[in-house]
Kinemage of the C-alpha trace (Angstrom):
@kinemage 1
@onewidth
@group {chain A} dominant
@subgroup {mainchain}
@vectorlist {calphas} color= white
{ca met a 1} P -0.037 0.057 -0.009
{ca lys a 2} L 2.879 2.432 0.659
{ca lys a 3} L 4.127 2.034 -3.004
{ca phe a 4} L 0.578 2.661 -4.027
{ca leu a 5} L 0.225 5.846 -2.206
{ca ile a 6} L 3.530 7.142 -3.396
{ca ala a 7} L 2.688 6.371 -6.890
{ca tyr a 8} L -0.793 7.889 -6.648
{ca thr a 9} L 0.640 11.074 -5.109
{ca val a 10} L 3.129 11.388 -8.028
{ca ala a 11} L 0.303 10.750 -10.453
{ca asp a 12} L -1.757 13.549 -8.991
{ca phe a 13} L 1.050 15.817 -9.017
{ca leu a 14} L 1.631 15.119 -12.818
{ca phe a 15} L -2.077 15.656 -13.455
{ca asn a 16} L -2.140 18.997 -11.533
{ca ser a 17} L 0.905 20.007 -13.596
{ca his a 18} L -0.970 19.247 -16.799
{ca leu a 19} L 1.531 16.500 -17.714
{ca tyr a 20} L -1.266 14.300 -18.675
{ca his a 21} L 0.600 11.701 -20.617
{ca lys a 22} L 2.866 11.105 -17.720
{ca ala a 23} L -0.034 11.083 -15.357
{ca ile a 24} L -1.693 8.483 -17.336
{ca ala a 25} L 1.207 6.191 -17.210
{ca met a 26} L 1.545 6.598 -13.482
{ca tyr a 27} L -2.269 5.997 -12.833
{ca lys a 28} L -2.017 2.862 -14.776
{ca glu a 29} L 0.973 1.825 -12.613
{ca thr a 30} L -0.983 2.469 -9.492
{ca gln a 31} L -3.810 0.178 -10.919
{ca val a 32} L -1.198 -2.582 -11.116
{ca leu a 33} L -0.100 -1.953 -7.517
{ca leu a 34} L -3.576 -2.018 -6.384
{ca arg a 35} L -4.565 -5.269 -8.102
{ca gly a 36} L -8.219 -4.868 -7.590
{ca ser a 37} L -7.905 -4.917 -3.833
{ca lys a 38} L -10.597 -2.352 -3.089
{ca asp a 39} L -13.410 -1.249 -5.190
{ca lys a 40} L -13.591 2.389 -4.204
{ca leu a 41} L -9.869 2.926 -5.085
{ca glu a 42} L -10.458 1.280 -8.498
{ca ile a 43} L -13.309 3.855 -9.035
{ca val a 44} L -11.188 6.788 -8.155
{ca leu a 45} L -8.355 5.670 -10.492
{ca his a 46} L -10.778 5.081 -13.515
{ca tyr a 47} L -12.105 8.646 -12.713
{ca lys a 48} L -8.612 10.233 -12.709
{ca leu a 49} L -7.821 8.349 -15.896
{ca ala a 50} L -10.923 9.637 -17.688
{ca arg a 51} L -10.016 13.271 -16.820
{ca ser a 52} L -6.481 12.894 -17.955
{ca tyr a 53} L -7.484 11.513 -21.234
{ca val a 54} L -9.708 14.551 -21.633
{ca gly a 55} L -6.599 16.629 -21.019
{ca ile a 56} L -4.925 15.118 -24.096
{ca asn a 57} L -8.070 15.048 -26.074
{ca glu a 58} L -8.208 11.209 -26.193
{ca leu a 59} L -12.142 11.346 -25.656
{ca lys a 60} L -12.865 7.679 -26.688
{ca glu a 61} L -10.388 6.569 -23.996
{ca ser a 62} L -11.930 8.769 -21.503
{ca leu a 63} L -15.340 7.252 -22.190
{ca glu a 64} L -13.989 3.960 -21.777
{ca ser a 65} L -12.475 4.926 -18.302
{ca tyr a 66} L -15.905 6.365 -17.277
{ca arg a 67} L -17.596 3.070 -18.292
{ca gln a 68} L -15.259 1.251 -16.098
{ca leu a 69} L -16.100 3.607 -13.361
{ca leu a 70} L -19.750 2.714 -13.808
{ca lys a 71} L -18.989 -0.905 -13.932
{ca phe a 72} L -17.273 -0.799 -10.447
{ca asn a 73} L -19.750 1.554 -9.060
{ca glu a 74} L -22.613 -0.951 -9.750
{ca glu a 75} L -21.571 -2.881 -6.746
{ca val a 76} L -21.189 0.016 -4.350
{ca lys a 77} L -23.798 2.195 -5.824
{ca asp a 78} L -22.297 5.468 -4.589
{ca lys a 79} L -24.594 8.464 -5.586
{ca asp a 80} L -21.716 10.863 -5.888
{ca trp a 81} L -19.618 8.608 -8.276
{ca tyr a 82} L -22.826 8.294 -10.389
{ca val a 83} L -23.124 12.145 -10.554
{ca arg a 84} L -19.354 12.531 -11.508
{ca ala a 85} L -19.499 9.788 -14.129
{ca phe a 86} L -22.822 10.947 -15.846
{ca arg a 87} L -21.567 14.520 -15.781
{ca gly a 88} L -18.103 13.520 -17.219
{ca ile a 89} L -19.642 11.215 -19.872
{ca ser a 90} L -22.212 13.894 -21.094
{ca asp a 91} L -19.358 16.500 -21.342
{ca val a 92} L -17.240 14.191 -23.440
{ca his a 93} L -20.160 13.328 -25.702
{ca arg a 94} L -20.766 17.082 -26.130
{ca ser a 95} L -17.113 17.617 -27.065
{ca leu a 96} L -17.410 15.014 -29.667
{ca gly a 97} L -20.526 16.544 -31.118
{ca gln a 98} L -22.668 13.815 -30.056
{ca his a 99} L -25.397 15.908 -28.440
{ca ala a 100} L -28.091 13.333 -28.359
{ca his a 101} L -25.907 11.100 -26.331
{ca ser a 102} L -24.912 13.955 -24.125
{ca ile a 103} L -28.776 14.747 -23.322
{ca phe a 104} L -29.227 10.989 -22.602
{ca phe a 105} L -26.616 11.012 -19.864
{ca leu a 106} L -27.672 14.534 -18.609
{ca arg a 107} L -31.208 13.065 -18.060
{ca lys a 108} L -29.739 10.198 -15.954
{ca leu a 109} L -27.836 12.823 -14.011
{ca leu a 110} L -30.887 14.919 -13.568
{ca gln a 111} L -32.946 11.911 -12.101
{ca ile a 112} L -30.209 11.603 -9.332
{ca val a 113} L -29.871 15.192 -8.407
{ca gln a 114} L -33.621 15.960 -8.472
{ca lys a 115} L -34.130 13.125 -6.007
{ca ala a 116} L -31.345 14.441 -3.817
{ca glu a 117} L -33.005 17.914 -4.163
{ca asp a 118} L -29.584 19.264 -5.372
{ca lys a 119} L -30.709 22.507 -7.191
{ca gln a 120} L -27.214 23.701 -7.891
{ca val a 121} L -26.437 20.677 -9.968
{ca ala a 122} L -29.913 20.651 -11.417
{ca gly a 123} L -29.443 24.069 -12.651
{ca glu a 124} L -26.248 23.204 -14.286
{ca val a 125} L -27.724 20.187 -15.898
{ca tyr a 126} L -30.672 22.155 -17.457
{ca leu a 127} L -28.080 24.732 -18.806
{ca lys a 128} L -26.007 22.060 -20.529
{ca met a 129} L -29.100 20.268 -21.779
{ca gly a 130} L -30.320 23.461 -23.325
{ca asp a 131} L -27.046 24.077 -25.039
{ca ser a 132} L -27.089 20.534 -26.559
{ca tyr a 133} L -30.670 21.065 -27.720
{ca his a 134} L -29.591 24.301 -29.227
{ca asn a 135} L -26.899 22.332 -31.145
{ca leu a 136} L -29.534 19.914 -32.342
{ca cys a 137} L -31.506 23.048 -33.684
{ca lys a 138} L -34.218 22.056 -31.210
{ca leu a 139} L -34.662 25.559 -30.253
{ca asp a 140} L -37.910 25.379 -28.289
{ca lys a 141} L -36.642 22.738 -26.188
{ca ser a 142} L -33.479 24.620 -25.631
{ca ile a 143} L -35.504 27.596 -24.423
{ca glu a 144} L -37.496 25.396 -22.181
{ca cys a 145} L -34.390 23.863 -20.483
{ca his a 146} L -32.776 27.342 -20.221
{ca asn a 147} L -35.831 28.826 -18.557
{ca tyr a 148} L -35.865 25.923 -16.044
{ca ala a 149} L -32.171 26.681 -15.196
{ca leu a 150} L -32.945 30.423 -14.940
{ca lys a 151} L -35.669 29.761 -12.351
{ca ile a 152} L -33.518 27.459 -10.353
{ca cys a 153} L -30.502 29.867 -10.225
{ca arg a 154} L -32.723 32.829 -9.240
{ca glu a 155} L -34.198 30.692 -6.555
{ca ile a 156} L -30.856 29.781 -5.101
{ca gly a 157} L -29.261 33.265 -5.695
{ca asp a 158} L -26.549 31.939 -8.024
{ca lys a 159} L -25.832 35.212 -10.011
{ca gln a 160} L -22.889 33.745 -11.806
{ca met a 161} L -24.810 30.799 -13.194
{ca glu a 162} L -27.715 33.262 -14.074
{ca gly a 163} L -25.306 35.180 -16.235
{ca asp a 164} L -24.366 32.018 -18.121
{ca val a 165} L -27.882 30.928 -18.586
{ca leu a 166} L -28.996 34.395 -19.881
{ca phe a 167} L -25.941 34.322 -22.190
{ca ser a 168} L -27.255 31.004 -23.777
{ca leu a 169} L -30.893 32.201 -23.721
{ca gly a 170} L -29.850 35.276 -25.665
{ca gly a 171} L -28.114 33.213 -28.357
{ca thr a 172} L -31.152 30.993 -28.825
{ca his a 173} L -33.575 33.947 -29.036
{ca arg a 174} L -31.144 35.541 -31.693
{ca asp a 175} L -31.415 32.340 -33.755
{ca leu a 176} L -35.173 32.557 -33.710
{ca ala a 177} L -34.966 36.188 -34.617
{ca his a 178} L -36.402 37.204 -31.400
{ca tyr a 179} L -33.953 40.264 -31.270
{ca ser a 180} L -35.580 42.342 -28.622
{ca glu a 181} L -35.533 39.198 -26.157
{ca ala a 182} L -31.974 38.384 -27.239
{ca ile a 183} L -30.578 41.861 -26.620
{ca lys a 184} L -32.383 42.016 -23.209
{ca cys a 185} L -30.870 38.685 -22.128
{ca leu a 186} L -27.379 39.495 -23.421
{ca glu a 187} L -27.245 42.962 -21.827
{ca glu a 188} L -28.164 41.361 -18.513
{ca ser a 189} L -25.542 38.808 -18.827
{ca leu a 190} L -23.059 41.439 -19.635
{ca glu a 191} L -23.883 43.361 -16.492
{ca ile a 192} L -23.536 40.307 -14.361
{ca phe a 193} L -20.135 39.189 -15.894
{ca lys a 194} L -18.843 42.837 -15.486
{ca lys a 195} L -19.841 42.702 -11.790
{ca phe a 196} L -17.959 39.586 -11.092
{ca gly a 197} L -14.974 40.556 -13.294
{ca lys a 198} L -15.415 37.774 -15.794
{ca cys a 199} L -13.645 39.569 -18.512
{ca lys a 200} L -13.609 36.655 -21.126
{ca ala a 201} L -17.315 36.087 -20.581
{ca glu a 202} L -18.005 39.701 -20.888
{ca gly a 203} L -16.104 39.472 -24.343
{ca glu a 204} L -18.322 36.563 -25.221
{ca ser a 205} L -21.438 38.596 -24.455
{ca tyr a 206} L -20.264 41.513 -26.526
{ca arg a 207} L -19.595 39.063 -29.338
{ca arg a 208} L -23.123 37.740 -29.342
{ca leu a 209} L -24.676 41.131 -29.075
{ca gly a 210} L -22.677 42.231 -31.959
{ca met a 211} L -24.015 39.344 -34.001
{ca thr a 212} L -27.595 40.235 -32.833
{ca tyr a 213} L -27.302 43.709 -33.780
{ca gln a 214} L -25.922 42.825 -37.238
{ca glu a 215} L -28.899 40.536 -37.954
{ca lys a 216} L -31.173 43.425 -36.690
{ca gly a 217} L -29.487 45.575 -39.366
{ca asn a 218} L -27.707 47.928 -37.011
{ca tyr a 219} L -24.204 47.551 -38.338
{ca asp a 220} L -22.536 50.393 -36.417
{ca lys a 221} L -23.611 48.903 -33.116
{ca ala a 222} L -22.641 45.441 -34.309
{ca leu a 223} L -19.134 46.629 -35.109
{ca glu a 224} L -18.851 48.573 -31.766
{ca cys a 225} L -19.665 45.318 -29.939
{ca his a 226} L -17.350 43.276 -32.027
{ca phe a 227} L -14.441 45.586 -31.511
{ca lys a 228} L -15.109 45.583 -27.757
{ca ser a 229} L -15.075 41.840 -27.813
{ca leu a 230} L -11.762 41.889 -29.721
{ca glu a 231} L -10.113 44.121 -27.177
{ca leu a 232} L -11.324 41.812 -24.162
{ca met a 233} L -10.194 38.662 -26.042
{ca glu a 234} L -6.830 39.902 -26.907
{ca lys a 235} L -6.302 40.497 -23.191
{ca his a 236} L -8.208 37.681 -21.521
{ca gly a 237} L -9.053 35.112 -24.254
{ca asp a 238} L -6.963 32.655 -26.141
{ca glu a 239} L -5.948 32.674 -29.879
{ca val a 240} L -9.209 30.943 -30.863
{ca asp a 241} L -11.288 33.691 -29.186
{ca val a 242} L -9.269 36.359 -31.050
{ca gly a 243} L -9.797 34.484 -34.188
{ca val a 244} L -13.569 34.367 -33.629
{ca ser a 245} L -13.637 38.152 -33.039
{ca tyr a 246} L -11.749 38.627 -36.407
{ca asn a 247} L -14.296 36.601 -38.124
{ca asn a 248} L -17.224 38.434 -36.591
{ca ile a 249} L -15.748 41.889 -37.693
{ca gly a 250} L -15.211 40.406 -41.184
{ca thr a 251} L -18.823 39.119 -41.186
{ca thr a 252} L -20.136 42.678 -40.460
{ca tyr a 253} L -17.959 44.465 -42.939
{ca asn a 254} L -19.032 41.848 -45.603
{ca ala a 255} L -22.771 42.626 -44.770
{ca ile a 256} L -22.256 46.284 -45.717
{ca ser a 257} L -20.144 45.344 -48.853
{ca lys a 258} L -16.878 46.434 -47.591
{ca asn a 259} L -15.475 43.099 -49.008
{ca tyr a 260} L -11.816 43.859 -48.927
{ca glu a 261} L -11.838 45.070 -45.193
{ca ala a 262} L -13.770 41.804 -44.588
{ca leu a 263} L -11.344 39.580 -46.377
{ca asn a 264} L -8.450 41.130 -44.344
{ca tyr a 265} L -10.203 40.147 -41.110
{ca phe a 266} L -11.300 36.686 -42.584
{ca gln a 267} L -7.696 35.920 -43.530
{ca lys a 268} L -6.482 36.618 -40.000
{ca ser a 269} L -9.134 34.409 -38.480
{ca leu a 270} L -8.493 31.503 -40.917
{ca ala a 271} L -4.678 31.622 -40.182
{ca ile a 272} L -5.506 31.130 -36.399
{ca met a 273} L -8.091 28.474 -36.740
{ca glu a 274} L -5.786 26.332 -39.048
{ca lys a 275} L -3.013 26.776 -36.295
{ca cys a 276} L -5.242 25.826 -33.627
{ca ala a 277} L -7.033 22.995 -35.360
{ca arg a 278} L -10.508 23.817 -33.868
{ca lys a 279} L -12.748 22.262 -36.300
{ca thr a 280} L -16.242 24.108 -35.695
{ca glu a 281} L -14.430 27.491 -35.862
{ca leu a 282} L -12.251 26.389 -38.972
{ca gly a 283} L -15.403 25.262 -40.647
{ca lys a 284} L -16.992 28.836 -39.980
{ca ala a 285} L -13.827 30.524 -41.179
{ca his a 286} L -14.041 28.742 -44.479
{ca his a 287} L -17.784 29.449 -44.745
{ca ser a 288} L -16.983 33.312 -44.291
{ca his a 289} L -14.195 33.315 -46.903
{ca gly a 290} L -16.716 31.736 -49.379
{ca leu a 291} L -19.346 34.353 -48.578
{ca cys a 292} L -16.850 37.100 -49.142
{ca tyr a 293} L -15.256 35.629 -52.487
{ca ser a 294} L -18.948 35.384 -53.826
{ca gly a 295} L -19.386 39.046 -53.070
{ca leu a 296} L -16.238 39.692 -54.962
{ca gly a 297} L -17.357 37.628 -57.937
{ca arg a 298} L -14.618 35.042 -57.407
{ca tyr a 299} L -16.837 32.018 -57.513
{ca ala a 300} L -14.277 29.255 -57.901
{ca glu a 301} L -12.581 30.296 -54.658
{ca ala a 302} L -15.986 30.700 -53.007
{ca ile a 303} L -17.038 27.114 -53.979
{ca glu a 304} L -13.603 25.840 -52.792
{ca his a 305} L -13.926 27.443 -49.337
{ca gln a 306} L -17.649 26.266 -49.016
{ca leu a 307} L -16.626 22.719 -49.809
{ca gln a 308} L -14.120 22.845 -47.101
{ca ala a 309} L -16.592 24.359 -44.652
{ca val a 310} L -19.107 21.557 -45.365
{ca lys a 311} L -16.617 18.944 -45.123
{ca ile a 312} L -15.240 20.162 -41.755
{ca leu a 313} L -18.573 21.021 -40.183
{ca glu a 314} L -20.082 17.725 -40.897
{ca glu a 315} L -17.377 16.134 -38.520
{ca thr a 316} L -18.535 18.414 -35.756
{ca gly a 317} L -22.384 17.613 -35.752
{ca thr a 318} L -23.346 21.336 -35.531
{ca met a 319} L -26.451 21.082 -37.530
{ca phe a 320} L -27.168 24.890 -37.848
{ca glu a 321} L -23.680 25.567 -39.275
{ca ile a 322} L -23.792 22.534 -41.605
{ca gly a 323} L -27.081 23.737 -43.055
{ca arg a 324} L -25.851 27.226 -43.585
{ca ala a 325} L -22.742 26.081 -45.406
{ca arg a 326} L -24.673 23.766 -47.578
{ca cys a 327} L -27.065 26.639 -48.304
{ca gln a 328} L -24.439 29.017 -49.304
{ca leu a 329} L -22.610 26.340 -51.424
{ca gly a 330} L -25.769 25.636 -53.401
{ca asn a 331} L -26.339 29.417 -54.031
{ca thr a 332} L -22.832 29.906 -55.141
């Protein structure tokens, strides 16, 4: 047991240092040292492995570790481990673009936390479920889940979760062209994020507000919001966040036929997305290029980029984005 404790401590240190490959190797060594002597320790190790695999984006291996966790937990039937497992599995499926699978496990999680009257986790579940329904283009179900989440977080006084829910609700109302409701939700989320100093989330609210104002036809306000988002993301976001801001600025310029200004920002965005290999955002960047080249009358280049957009987005399972890229490809 002494060797096990040393190896386990080292593995945790490696995990907390984000050295996930080495952590995985050490957790596996602790499994060998344990030799199935205690079920609860086996459960802990499978959980640690699942999280480590997520750290290196080996999501299928993560799912297998979570399945092993559930298998061992069938004997002890520990509620907290069911919660960790179902939460982790749903997150992995969402990362894989498998939103129907994510909802399935979120419903299992919801049954447990509702029975335990854990409103905090129930609110988080409804928020994630609403986001998954949004990705499946089931927008009415998305709003229903987000409204449940909003009710819960206001009951328990969780303002930070309330900001997250309002942000998601604003996005769904925007997609339904409910622009007044969208702006109201997003401005409320913005105020909450400012109050708590959540600068990146503030940038995301400005981003979504900019998109809403653009669709409403208020292009000056849209650009104002997108440039505020860019400023915040350059300080508090990562490269992908900056790339998304470039893409949004380009989209607004494209909408007012400032095609060369748009192309400049689209090229900056595409360079970042190719470097960071984020499929959804890379697909959107190709889609934006296609739109811009169509506006410039360069149809061969437009078709090339839209084909790339469709190919990439079909791997992500984001139905709204896939449909939009296919539609533009057909138009071009």
